[in-house]
C-alpha positions in Angstrom: -74.1 -136.8 -111.3 -75.9 -139.9 -112.6 -77.8 -139.8 -115.8 -81.5 -139.4 -115.5 -82.3 -141.8 -118.3 -82.2 -145.4 -116.9 -81.0 -146.8 -120.3 -78.1 -144.4 -120.6 -75.7 -144.7 -122.5 -77.5 -147.1 -124.8 -79.2 -144.5 -126.9 -76.2 -142.2 -127.6 -74.0 -145.2 -128.5 -76.6 -146.5 -130.9 -77.1 -143.1 -132.6 -73.4 -142.4 -133.0 -72.7 -145.9 -134.2 -75.5 -145.6 -136.8 -74.0 -142.4 -138.0 -70.6 -144.1 -138.6 -72.3 -146.9 -140.5 -74.2 -144.5 -142.8 -71.0 -142.7 -143.6 -69.5 -146.0 -144.7 -72.6 -146.7 -146.8 -72.3 -143.3 -148.6 -68.7 -144.3 -149.6 -70.1 -147.0 -151.9 -70.5 -145.9 -155.6 -73.8 -147.8 -155.9 -75.5 -145.5 -153.4 -74.1 -142.4 -155.1 -75.6 -143.2 -158.5 -78.0 -140.6 -159.9 -81.1 -142.8 -159.8 -80.4 -143.5 -156.1 -81.0 -139.9 -155.0 -83.7 -140.9 -152.5 -81.4 -143.3 -150.7 -78.7 -140.6 -150.6 -81.1 -138.0 -149.1 -82.2 -140.5 -146.5 -78.6 -141.5 -145.5 -77.4 -137.9 -145.3 -80.2 -136.6 -143.1 -80.0 -139.7 -140.9 -76.3 -138.9 -140.4 -77.1 -135.3 -139.3 -79.9 -136.5 -137.1 -77.8 -139.2 -135.4 -74.7 -137.0 -134.8 -76.6 -134.2 -133.3 -78.9 -136.4 -131.4 -76.0 -138.4 -129.9 -74.3 -135.1 -128.9 -77.5 -134.0 -127.2 -78.0 -137.2 -125.2 -74.4 -136.9 -123.8 -74.4 -133.1 -123.1 -77.8 -133.1 -121.3 -77.8 -136.6 -119.9 -77.9 -135.4 -116.3 -79.0 -131.7 -116.5 -81.4 -129.3 -118.1 -79.1 -126.2 -118.2 -79.7 -123.6 -120.8 -76.3 -123.4 -122.5 -74.7 -123.6 -126.0 -77.1 -121.0 -127.3 -75.8 -120.9 -130.8 -76.0 -124.7 -131.1 -79.5 -124.7 -129.7 -80.6 -121.9 -132.0 -79.9 -124.2 -134.9 -82.2 -126.7 -133.1 -80.9 -130.2 -133.0 -83.0 -132.6 -130.9 -85.6 -134.9 -132.3 -89.4 -134.7 -132.1 -90.2 -135.2 -128.4 -93.5 -134.3 -126.7 -93.5 -132.1 -123.7 -97.2 -131.6 -123.5 -98.6 -130.8 -120.1 -95.7 -128.5 -119.1 -96.5 -125.6 -121.3 -98.6 -127.1 -124.1 -95.4 -127.4 -126.1 -93.3 -130.1 -127.7 -89.7 -130.2 -128.7 -89.0 -130.1 -132.4 -85.9 -128.8 -134.1 -85.2 -127.2 -137.5 -82.7 -129.8 -138.4 -84.9 -132.6 -137.1 -87.9 -131.1 -138.8 -85.9 -131.5 -142.0 -85.1 -135.1 -141.1 -88.7 -135.7 -140.0 -90.0 -134.6 -143.4 -87.1 -136.1 -145.5 -87.5 -139.6 -144.2 -91.1 -140.2 -145.6 -90.2 -138.0 -148.7 -87.2 -140.2 -149.4 -89.5 -143.3 -149.3 -91.7 -141.6 -151.8 -88.7 -140.8 -154.1 -87.5 -144.4 -153.8 -90.8 -146.1 -154.6 -91.4 -143.7 -157.5 -88.0 -144.4 -159.0 -88.4 -148.2 -158.6 -91.7 -147.9 -160.5 -90.0 -145.9 -163.3 -87.2 -148.5 -163.5 -89.6 -151.4 -163.7 -92.0 -149.7 -166.1 -89.4 -148.3 -168.5 -87.0 -151.2 -168.1 -84.2 -148.7 -168.0 -82.3 -146.9 -165.3 -82.0 -143.8 -167.4 -85.1 -141.8 -168.5 -85.8 -141.6 -172.2 -85.1 -138.0 -173.0 -83.5 -134.9 -171.5 -86.8 -133.1 -170.8 -88.0 -136.1 -168.8 -84.8 -136.3 -166.9 -84.9 -132.6 -166.0 -88.5 -132.8 -164.8 -87.8 -135.9 -162.8 -84.7 -134.2 -161.2 -86.8 -131.2 -160.3 -89.4 -133.4 -158.7 -86.9 -135.4 -156.6 -85.0 -132.3 -155.4 -88.3 -130.6 -154.5 -89.5 -133.5 -152.5 -86.1 -134.2 -150.9 -84.8 -130.7 -150.1 -87.1 -127.8 -151.0 -90.2 -128.9 -149.1 -88.3 -129.9 -146.0 -86.5 -126.6 -145.9 -89.8 -124.7 -146.3 -91.4 -126.7 -143.5 -88.4 -126.2 -141.2 -88.1 -122.5 -142.0 -91.0 -120.2 -142.6 -93.8 -122.6 -141.8 -92.2 -123.6 -138.5 -91.6 -120.0 -137.5 -95.3 -119.3 -137.5 -95.8 -121.8 -134.6 -92.5 -121.3 -132.7 -93.3 -120.1 -129.2 -89.8 -119.6 -127.8 -86.2 -119.3 -128.9 -85.5 -122.9 -127.8 -86.1 -125.1 -124.9 -84.0 -127.7 -123.1 -85.3 -131.0 -121.7 -83.1 -133.2 -119.5 -81.9 -136.4 -121.2 -83.1 -135.3 -124.7 -81.3 -131.9 -125.0 -82.2 -128.6 -126.6 -84.5 -127.7 -129.5 -87.2 -125.4 -130.5 -90.8 -125.3 -129.2 -94.2 -124.9 -130.7 -97.7 -124.9 -129.3 -99.9 -127.9 -130.2 -102.7 -126.9 -132.5 -104.6 -128.1 -135.5 -102.3 -126.0 -137.7 -99.2 -127.8 -136.3 -100.8 -131.2 -137.0 -101.6 -130.2 -140.6 -98.5 -128.1 -141.4 -95.8 -130.3 -139.8 -96.9 -133.7 -138.5 -99.0 -134.5 -141.6 -95.7 -135.0 -143.6 -95.1 -138.1 -141.6 -98.4 -139.6 -143.0 -99.1 -138.2 -146.5 -95.9 -139.4 -148.4 -96.0 -143.0 -147.0 -99.6 -143.2 -147.8 -98.9 -142.1 -151.4 -96.1 -144.6 -151.7 -98.3 -147.4 -150.3 -101.4 -146.6 -152.3 -100.0 -145.4 -155.7 -96.5 -146.8 -156.4 -96.4 -150.1 -154.5 -99.4 -151.6 -156.4 -98.0 -150.5 -159.7 -94.6 -152.1 -159.0 -96.3 -155.3 -157.8 -98.5 -155.3 -160.9 -95.6 -154.9 -163.3 -93.7 -157.7 -161.6 -96.7 -159.9 -161.7 -97.5 -159.3 -165.4 -94.0 -159.0 -166.8 -91.9 -160.9 -164.4 -89.8 -162.6 -167.1 -89.0 -159.4 -168.9 -88.2 -157.6 -165.6 -86.0 -160.4 -164.4 -84.1 -160.5 -167.7 -83.6 -156.7 -167.6 -82.3 -156.7 -164.0 -79.9 -159.6 -164.7 -78.5 -158.0 -167.9 -78.3 -154.4 -166.6 -74.9 -153.3 -165.3 -76.3 -150.3 -163.2 -78.8 -152.1 -161.1 -79.0 -155.9 -160.4 -82.0 -157.8 -159.2 -80.5 -158.1 -155.8 -79.9 -154.4 -155.4 -83.4 -153.6 -156.8 -85.0 -155.9 -154.2 -82.7 -154.4 -151.4 -83.9 -150.9 -152.2 -87.5 -152.2 -152.3 -87.0 -153.7 -148.9 -85.6 -150.5 -147.6 -88.6 -148.5 -148.8 -90.9 -151.1 -147.3 -89.2 -150.9 -143.9 -89.2 -147.1 -144.0 -92.9 -147.1 -144.7 -93.5 -149.5 -141.8 -91.6 -147.1 -139.5 -92.5 -143.7 -140.7 -96.2 -144.3 -141.3 -96.9 -145.6 -137.8 -94.7 -142.9 -136.2 -96.7 -140.2 -138.0 -100.0 -141.7 -136.9 -98.8 -142.2 -133.3 -97.5 -138.6 -133.2 -100.9 -137.2 -134.2 -102.9 -139.5 -131.9 -100.8 -139.0 -128.8 -100.6 -135.2 -129.3 -104.3 -134.9 -129.8 -105.2 -137.1 -126.9 -102.7 -135.4 -124.6 -103.9 -132.0 -125.5 -107.6 -132.9 -125.1 -106.9 -134.3 -121.6 -105.7 -130.8 -120.5 -107.1 -128.1 -122.8 -109.2 -127.8 -125.8 -107.4 -128.3 -129.1 -107.2 -124.9 -130.9 -106.7 -124.4 -134.6 -104.1 -121.6 -134.1 -103.3 -119.8 -130.8 -102.6 -116.5 -132.6 -99.5 -114.7 -133.8 -99.3 -112.4 -130.7 -99.6 -115.3 -128.2 -97.1 -117.5 -130.1 -94.4 -114.9 -130.3 -95.0 -113.0 -126.9 -92.4 -114.9 -124.8 -89.1 -115.6 -126.6 -86.9 -116.6 -123.7 -85.4 -120.1 -123.6 -87.3 -122.7 -121.5 -85.9 -125.6 -119.4 -87.6 -128.8 -118.1 -86.2 -131.6 -116.0 -86.8 -135.3 -116.6 -89.1 -135.5 -113.6 -91.3 -132.7 -115.1 -91.4 -134.6 -118.4 -92.5 -137.8 -116.5 -95.3 -135.8 -114.8 -96.8 -134.7 -118.1 -98.6 -138.0 -118.5 -98.2 -141.5 -119.9 -98.0 -140.4 -123.6 -94.9 -138.1 -123.4 -92.1 -140.6 -122.7 -93.4 -143.4 -125.0 -93.7 -141.1 -127.9 -90.2 -139.7 -127.3 -88.5 -143.0 -127.0 -90.4 -144.5 -129.8 -89.4 -141.7 -132.1 -85.8 -141.6 -130.9 -85.2 -145.3 -131.7 -86.6 -145.3 -135.2 -83.7 -143.5 -136.8 -81.0 -145.9 -135.4 -83.1 -148.9 -136.4 -83.5 -147.5 -139.9 -79.8 -146.7 -140.1 -78.8 -150.3 -139.0 -81.1 -151.7 -141.7 -79.6 -149.5 -144.4 -76.1 -150.7 -143.4 -77.3 -154.3 -143.4 -78.7 -154.0 -146.9 -76.0 -151.9 -148.5 -73.0 -151.8 -146.2 -72.0 -155.4 -146.2 -71.9 -156.2 -149.9 -68.7 -157.2 -151.8 -68.5 -153.7 -153.4 -68.9 -152.0 -150.0 -66.2 -154.2 -148.4 -63.9 -153.5 -151.3 -64.5 -149.7 -150.8 -63.7 -150.0 -147.1 -60.5 -151.8 -147.8 -59.4 -149.2 -150.4 -60.0 -146.4 -147.8 -58.0 -148.4 -145.2 -55.1 -148.9 -147.6 -55.2 -145.2 -148.6 -55.1 -144.0 -145.0 -52.5 -146.5 -144.1 -50.3 -145.3 -147.0 -50.2 -141.9 -145.4 -48.5 -143.4 -142.4 -46.2 -145.7 -144.4 -48.2 -148.8 -143.9 -48.6 -151.2 -146.8 -51.0 -154.1 -146.6 -49.6 -157.6 -147.3 -50.8 -159.4 -150.5 -52.7 -161.9 -148.4 -54.6 -159.1 -146.6 -55.3 -157.4 -150.0 -56.9 -160.6 -151.3 -59.7 -160.0 -148.7 -60.9 -157.4 -151.1 -63.9 -159.4 -152.2 -62.3 -160.5 -155.4 -62.4 -157.0 -156.9 -58.7 -156.7 -157.6 -56.2 -159.5 -157.6 -52.6 -159.0 -156.6 -49.6 -160.1 -158.8 -48.8 -163.7 -158.4 -45.2 -164.7 -158.7 -43.9 -168.2 -158.9 -40.4 -169.6 -158.4 -38.4 -171.0 -161.3 -39.3 -174.6 -162.1 -36.8 -177.2 -163.6 -37.2 -177.6 -167.3 -39.1 -180.6 -168.3 -37.2 -182.9 -170.8 -38.1 -186.1 -172.5 -36.0 -189.3 -172.6 -36.6 -192.2 -174.9 -36.7 -195.7 -173.5 -37.1 -198.6 -175.9 -39.0 -200.8 -173.5 -41.0 -198.2 -171.5 -41.7 -195.7 -174.2 -41.4 -191.9 -173.8 -41.9 -190.5 -170.3 -41.2 -187.1 -168.7 -38.0 -186.7 -166.8 -37.4 -183.8 -164.4 -33.6 -183.6 -164.8 -31.8 -180.4 -164.1 -30.5 -179.4 -167.5 -27.5 -177.6 -166.0 -26.2 -180.8 -164.5 -26.9 -182.7 -167.7 -25.0 -180.1 -169.7 -21.9 -180.6 -167.6 -22.1 -184.4 -168.0 -22.1 -184.4 -171.7 -19.3 -185.8 -173.8 -16.3 -183.6 -174.6 -16.9 -184.0 -178.3 -20.4 -182.6 -178.0 -19.3 -179.7 -176.0 -16.5 -178.9 -178.5 -19.1 -178.8 -181.3 -21.3 -176.4 -179.4 -18.3 -174.2 -178.5 -17.3 -174.0 -182.2 -20.8 -172.9 -183.2 -21.0 -170.3 -180.4 -23.0 -170.2 -177.2 -25.3 -167.4 -178.4 -27.6 -169.8 -180.2 -29.5 -172.5 -178.2 -30.2 -174.7 -181.2 -27.8 -176.5 -183.6 -27.4 -175.4 -187.2 -29.5 -177.3 -189.7 -26.4 -178.0 -191.9 -24.6 -179.6 -189.0 -27.7 -181.8 -188.4 -27.7 -183.0 -192.0 -24.0 -183.8 -191.9 -24.4 -185.8 -188.7 -27.2 -187.8 -190.2 -25.0 -188.7 -193.3 -22.1 -190.0 -191.2 -21.9 -193.7 -190.6 -23.0 -195.1 -187.3 -19.5 -196.1 -186.3 -18.2 -192.5 -186.7 -20.8 -190.9 -184.5 -19.8 -189.8 -181.0 -22.9 -191.1 -179.3 -21.8 -193.7 -176.8 -22.8 -197.2 -177.2 -24.8 -199.2 -174.7 -21.7 -201.0 -173.5 -20.0 -197.7 -172.6 -22.6 -197.2 -170.0 -21.9 -200.6 -168.4 -19.7 -200.7 -165.3 -16.2 -201.8 -166.0 -16.3 -204.5 -163.5 -19.1 -206.2 -165.3 -17.9 -205.8 -168.9 -16.1 -208.9 -170.3 -12.5 -208.5 -171.4 -12.2 -210.3 -174.7 -8.4 -209.6 -175.0 -7.5 -211.4 -171.8 -5.0 -214.3 -172.1 -6.4 -217.9 -171.9 -6.3 -219.5 -168.5 -3.7 -222.2 -168.2 -5.0 -225.6 -167.3 
């Protein structure tokens, strides 16, 4: 059966590929540093969102069957409107966490960038401040998202889960003012705080103390100027994505609900929890709900892959990241007996250099020339040793071959000997015999 989504399989490929990229980013030590907790939160929950979303797009690409109940109880698909069918929209517990964590991570990142710029230090000044800051970041990045996805979400959950063709399974809630305030407001409030409070402070510090900040970032080993600006760019892009998404979610849900029924503050506990059976909707029913359902769904689905690709482009292509990838490849290859060649290892971004071995070179000796002066001569000393005079070899044999230099006493004795007693050959000895004149020859008869 053909997939109902005309763009299939583009979305599942993009989401699964983004999950792999984020796993690679988490392997780099820079991302795992303590002061990068916001980036770590963002990467981790984007991985969860991408993996589960990609699985949903494949499993329910051409059907809306109610199946995999345990999987759907966890609630995996992303925020997708289904307004007009039963006054409900898909939202999952896991995706609620991701929906809340993304703007919270932006707030954590911008707040940390402000602390680094204002204190001119990656580490906080004392232990009390560090503990308080750690409590704030873990509360924003984990405690609040779990509370929103857990007890707060249960108060508006109208069925065990529901399945929508193409987008998969998830939980359902009735649209109301309470839903907009308790859940969807988290897509607006944290980005607004980041944009209104911390961004102006960071910009003001850079404007007034640019020389000091640049000197600190260039001299600090934990965070460089390039990495600081990359994290700032990530926070900026996250704000540009999460803030419009939050606004669009609220606007489309309100307009869609007002076009069919009046927007209630809260339907009531009895009505919300009266029918707990799973629900199922086809792609055609989703299209019949109105023009706002599909645009909101696709717009929200694609923001996570785009954000993941951006994170990989900023942090997954650096020299440190490439060195980490190569180390992982070498480790895995070693399990199967594969050892990379030195040339391949040199691709490791200059992090570690292999051992360089050179062949033995001939010893450089110097010869004296009365007319040309001294000049280097690359003569093989082994051949020269065999061509030496017998007298010189006998002297070296007498003194022993263990020592490579002559004795000082022998040098002095050789210097005191007359020139005619020395064994050094004269210039005539090197002449060819055919050229040398024979002074003892008999006179030629007339």
